[in-house]
N, C-alpha and C positions, 0 to 999 in steps of 0.2 A: 596208552595215551596216543592220540593222533595229532601230529604236528604238521602244519602246512604253511607255505609262504605265499603271500599275495602281493601283487604289484599293481598299482593304480596311479591315476593322475593326481589324486589328492587323498587326504586321510578319510574324508567322508565316504568316498567311493570304495576305498579299501575296507573300511569297517562294514559297509553294506555287504560286500562280498563275503566277509567273515561270518556275519550273522546269517546270511542266506544259506551258506554251505555247512557251517559248523554249529549253527544254532545260537541261542541267547546265552548258553552256559559256557561259550568259548572264552578262553583266557588269552589275552594279548601278552605275548612273551617279549616282543621287541618291535620297535618302529624306528625307521631311519629313512633319510633321503638318499636317493641314488640317481644316477643318470643312465639313460638307455638310448640306444640308437646312435646315429651320427656316423661319420667317417673318421677313423683314427682319433676318436674322442672329440671331434669337432661337430658342431650343430646337434649335440645330444640334448635330449629333453629331460628336465627334472621329473623324477617319479618318487612315489612313496612305497617303501617295502614294509609290510607288516607280517610278522611271524606269529601265528596263533595256534592254540592247542585246545582239544576237547576230550570228552569221555574220561574225565578225571573222577575217580571214586572219592566219596566223601572222606574215607579214611586217609586218602593220600593228600587231601587238601590241608594246607597249613591251618592250625587252630589258632584263632585270634584270642589273645589273653584279654580278659576284661580290664578296662581302663579304670583304675581306682579313682581318677579325677573326673570321670564322666558325671554329668549332672542328669539325674533321671528326669524324664519328661513329666511335667505336671499337667494338670488339666488345662490350664490357661495356655501352656505351650502347645498342647495338642490342638486347641481351638485356633491358635495362630497359624499352625500348619494347615489346618483345614481352610482357613481364610486365604492363605497363599495359594493353595491348590485351586480354590474357586476362582481367584483372580487370574491365574494362569489359564484356566479353562475359558474364561471370558475373553482373554486376549486371543486365544486360539480361534474361538468362534468369530471374533471380529476380523481376524486375518483371513479366515475362510470366506466371509461375506465380501471382503474387499477383493479377494482374488477371483471370486465368482462374478463380480461386477465388470462388465465389459468396458474397455477403454474407448474413448471417443475415436472413432475411425474417421480418418481424414482422407478423402479421395486425393490422388496425386495432383490434380489440377489446383486443389485448394491449399496444397502444402506451401506454396510461395506466399499466399495471402496470410496463412497462419504464422509463418516466420516473420512477415512484415509486422503483424500486430504484436507479436512477441517482442520484436526489436523496439517497438514503441513503448514497451514496459507496461502494457495493459494487463490487468489482473487476469489470471488464467480462467476463472469462472466466467468472466465477461467474454473472453475470446471463444470459449467453448459454446457459450450461448449464441454468439454470432455465427460461428461455423455451423452449428446445428440448425440455425434458422435458414442459412443458405442451402443446406442439404435438403430441407423440407420444401423450400421454394423452388429449387432447381431439381425437378424430379428426374429428368433425363440424364443419361450418362455423359452427354456432350455439354461441357461447361464452357461458356463463352466468357472470357475474362472481363470484357467491358461491361457485360450485363451483370456479372457477379459484383464488380466494383460499385456499380450503380445501386444494386440492391443493398450492398454492405453499407454504403453511405446513408441510404434511407433508414437502415436498421439502427445505425449509430444516432442519427437525428431523432429517431423515435425514443431513444433511451435518455435523451437530454430534455429537460424542461425548457420551455420557451424563454429566450433571453428577457431579462427585466432590468432595463436601465433605470436611472433615477426618475422617480415619479414626482411631479410638481403638484402641490396643493393650491387651492384657489384662494383661500382667505387667510393663510398663514404661511410662514417660511417652511420649506422642506428641510428638515434637519437630518443630515446624513452622517452617521458615525462610521469610521473605518477602524477595524481591529486587525491584529495579526502579530506574528513574532517580529523580532528585530531584524532589519535588513531585507525585508521582502519588497520594499519600495512603496510604502504607504504615502509618505510625504510627496514624492514625485508624482504618484498617481493622482493625489488630490490636486496638485498644481495643474496637471493636464486637464482634469475635469473642470477646474475653475476657469482655465483659459478657454476650453471648448464652449462652455455655457455663457461666459461673459463676453468673449470676443466674437464667437461665431453665431450665438443665438441671442445676444443682447440681454441676457438675464442679469439681475442684480445679485451678485454673489458676494459672500463673506467667508473668511477663513477663521477657524478657531483651532487652537492647539492646546492639548493638555499634556503634550510630551515634553515635560520640563526635566526629564531625567537624562535623555541623550544629549551629549555635548553638541551644540550648534543646531539643534532641531528647530528651536524658536527662530533663530536668525535666518535659517534656510527658508522657512515659511514666510517670514516677513519680507525676504528678498523677492519671493514670487509675488507677494501682495503689492509691493512697490512697483514691480514691472507691469502688473496687470491693473494697477490703480484701483485696488479693492481693499476693504478694511481687513485687518488681522487682529484678533484678540487672543489673549493668553489666559488660561485657567490654571491656577495653582492649587486650588482647593475646591471641592464640590460646592461649598457654600457660595462661591462666586458665580455659579452658573446662572441664577435668576437675573443678576445684574447684567451679565454679558448678553443673555438672550433678549432681554428687554431693549438693550442698546442696539441690537441687530434686527429688531422686529419688523423693520420696513424692507428687509431683504427678501428675495424670492428663494434663495438657496444658501444654506449654511453648511459648509463642509468641515467636519470635526475630525482632527487628527488625534489619536490616542497613543499612549506610550506602548512601545513594543516590549515584549517579554518572552522568556522561555515558557513553553507549555508546561514545564515542570514547576514553575514558580507560582504556586497556588495563591500565595499572599498577594502578589502583584495582580493576578487575574481578579482577585476579590476587589482590589482597589479600582480596577477598570470597570468592574460590574457596578460598584457603588456610584462611580461617575456617570455611567450610562443611565442608571436608574434615575439619577437626578436630572439629566438632560432630557430624557424621554424622546429619543430620536425617532424620526419617521421611519427610517430604514437603518439597518446595520449590515455593512458589507465586510465579509472576511476576505483579507488580501493574502494570496498565496503565490509564492514564487514557483514556477514550473521546474526550477533547478533542484527543488527539494525532493528527497526520496519519498516514495509512496508511503512506506511504513511510518515515516516521520510526519507526513501530512495527516495520516490517520490519527496520530497522537495529538496533533495540533487541533484538528476538528473536534476530537473528543474533549480535550482540556478546555476549549473555549465554548463548548456547547451551552454552558450555563448563561452565556451572554445573549443567547437567542438570536444569533445572526440568521438572516434569511437569504442572502445573496453572496456569490463568490466572484472575486476579481482575480484573474490570473495574470501575473507579471513576468517580465524577463523572458519572453518567448524567443528573443533574439539570442539568448545565451545557451540554448539547447536545441537538439533535433529530435528529442523524444517527448512526445506530447500525450502519451497515454495517461500520465498523471491527471490531466484535466478530466478525462472520462472517469477515471477511478474516483476522484474526489467528488464529482457531481453525483455519481451513482451511490457512493457511500453516504454522503450527507443528505441526499434528496433535496438539495437546494438548487435554485436557478442561477445560471451564470449571468453576470451583468456586463463586465468589460474585460477586454484583453489589452495588454500593453506590450509593445514590441520595440523597445528602445528607450533612449533618454530624452528625445526631442519633445519639447513642450510647445504646442499641444498636439503635435502631429501623430505621435506614436501611441495612439489609443483608439479603440473602436469597440462598438457593441459586440458582445460575445454571442453571435448567432450560432445556433446548433449546426447549420451548414458549414460555417467557417471552422468550427471545432472538428467536424467530421473530416473536412479536407486536411486539417493539420494532422489528425490521427492517421489518416491514410497516406500521408506523405505528399499531399497535393494532388493525388490522383482523383479524378472525377469523371 
């Protein structure tokens, strides 16, 4: 019998040494952690000591007694083992393909821009797309930062559909419905739009609310209506919609506030859908707070998809410095942005969500 001691930084390295020198039939007799080096025991590094042996004759090997409780492999057990082996081989092939795929190489001058986009919480696939676009556009090794920022802004603009604010019809009122979770600022946004179009553009505007669940929602909208001197109607049941719409038929713009709900509350979303199908709005705007996490926004967009919204409003821009969610949501939903809100002031803190403005926000104001 040949016995040898191996010392390595970790157990994997030690076992590799054992198999390389003694072969696969080597037997591990002992493993333990030790410390090597240092001065008087100080600054010593932890090591692994493995004692192994080989060249053991079959007669010297301990004979294993048959286990009387062992269950023999049946055919179905053997099939399961084969399935497990196949799955393991598939995982190995997948890991090999992933390891063979080169990572995105970022030239040092672009590292700062990459970090900036990452800090804005933009999805990695979008960042990689932008960086790759810059690398193809700027072929020389000399990266001028101002030129790169300009190109990056243009690239972000190209990823965003043109802004689509409210569109007015000629012979009938434009009925605009607003949907979204609780607390995203739907009611305040509606008040800003009502003030903007009634005071600044002289349009005949009316407000309608179906949010009879949230405490104070109706009173809040009526307060805005009194201040702006525009009519406010309340819908408690979908059957009341025809009467309310006929009453407001001489208006140019009807802004409709719906109840907010969790994206997981499927029953409530069904009720909102039933209401919207009765109203038949001209446009449906999804309202999203930019303070929401991207993964939660994806869930919201997916849960409300059956309501067939076409445009996105982003609120509470003054409550965060990370605006990557705007780009994430637009690219994920393939919808056009309509408005941005940046505060509580009515009607000042709202503007059309131009692609250039969003690009400036995403790039931290750099242009």
